[in-house]
C-alpha positions, 0 to 999 in steps of 0.5 A: 356800536362799531369797533374797527377790528383787524380781520384775515379775510383769506389766504394772505389778506388782512383788513381792517373793518368795522365789526359790531361790538358784543352786548355787554351783560352777565359776566362780560368786560369791555375793554377799550385797547391800547395796544395788542401785539402780533404773535407772528407764528400763530398769525402767519400760520393762521393767514396761510391757513398752515396745518393745525389751523383752521381753514374757514374765513374771515379769522380774528387773531390777536391774543396779546393786549393791554386797555381800559374797562369801559363797561362790565356785566352785572355779575363782574366782581374782579374789576371795575370800569376804569381798570387797567387790564391785560386781555386774554385772548381778545382780538385785534381791535379797539374794543375787546368784550371777553369774559371776566376770567380773561382780563387781569387787573394791572396793579403796578403803575410803574408798569408801562402799558406797552410792556404790559401788552406783552405779558400775555405771551410771556406768561405762555413762555412762562407756562412751558418753563415752569412744566420743566421743573428746573432746579438751580445749576441745571444747564437749559437751552431755548430753540427759537427765539420769536417772542415766546423763546425770548421771554423763556430765556429771561424765565430760565435765567431767573429759575437759576439755569446754568448755562442758558443756551439760546439757539436760533438761525437770525444773528440778531435774535441771538445777540438780543438773547445774550443781552436778555440773560443767555450765557451762550447763543448758537446757530443750530446750523453750525457744523460744531453745533452739537459739539459746542453745547456739549463743551459748554455743558461739560460734556452732559448735555442739556438738562432742560429745553424749551422748543418753541419753532414747532419744527420736527428738525428742531425736535431731533436737535432737542433731543441731539443735545439732551442730557441722560434724563433731560427734559423737553417742554414742547412749547412751539405748534407743530405745523410741519413734520419734516424729518424722522425721530429715532424715538427708542434710541433719542427718548426711550433709552436715555429716559428723555420726558417730552412734555407738551406745553401748550398753553390751553393745558393748565390748571383752570382756577387754582395753581399748584407747583410748576402748574400755574392758571394764566392769571397767576402767571400774568400777575407774577411777570407784572411783579417781575417787570415792576421790580425790573427783574425782566426786560420788554423794552429792548423786544419792541420792534416798532409800534404802528397804527391799525391802519398799516395792517394790511401791509404789515401782514403781507410783510409778516407772510413774505419776510423772512426778518419780520420784526419780532415785537411788532405792537398795534397802537389803538389809542387814536384810531 
């Protein structure tokens, strides 16, 4: 059986091609996808062959999506044919075949599939927030308002952080962050940026920062704004180290905790405080969506056909204003 799949076939080159669907057996689950979401930072880095990515093509990306189970292996127990599920670390394709542990049943009929398609990437933002161990009333900041950052803003607010400060170069993203729960939104290039942060935190600085850009300059900004004994969660993947950091004066002396928050650094089977499995985080987010405690729809920029993949990925590589919430619709392919 063939399936339509988006492949990165070379630097700055994406194509919609036919690939063979893997045989379903054992613990494998086949899912007919409804939607998959572009993760702009990761996919752009891979399409450009940047640092900390594979240089071997073709590549197949697209780790965030939702669809319906069409076939299961004989060892699968948690889902059945017909179930609507999230697909974790699948790819942009009509049919994903993944291990049972990489699907999560959507148990809330109220949650629309277009919203559910973002839950896997939202869970990565939640994982970064959890590791900060935020207490009610602590100040928090998010640097970088892509998908991970915009969800982190919402989770920090739900965690009781105050004030929640959103930071990004893009004015539209700052405006969106304010609509979704940030108390303040600042441009990091503002000459008075650090002064503004200190003012809204009554001179104390930031207790808990989520750094999502992966840029060394952003890390330096996080440290400059940190409070005594503050924490910085590194959620963004570092691609470029373009400035020096004085670790003695900015980390060692003030007692700053720098926390690696890569999504793969999670417990695999059992959650425990501040460290949840991806399955449990996804279930928690689905519940919050069903209860209208978080919002996805304002993040959705456009829904496009996979047939537009070559143009969409050219835009991702070349445009500085690539629409953040870009979704592929696989239902009619």
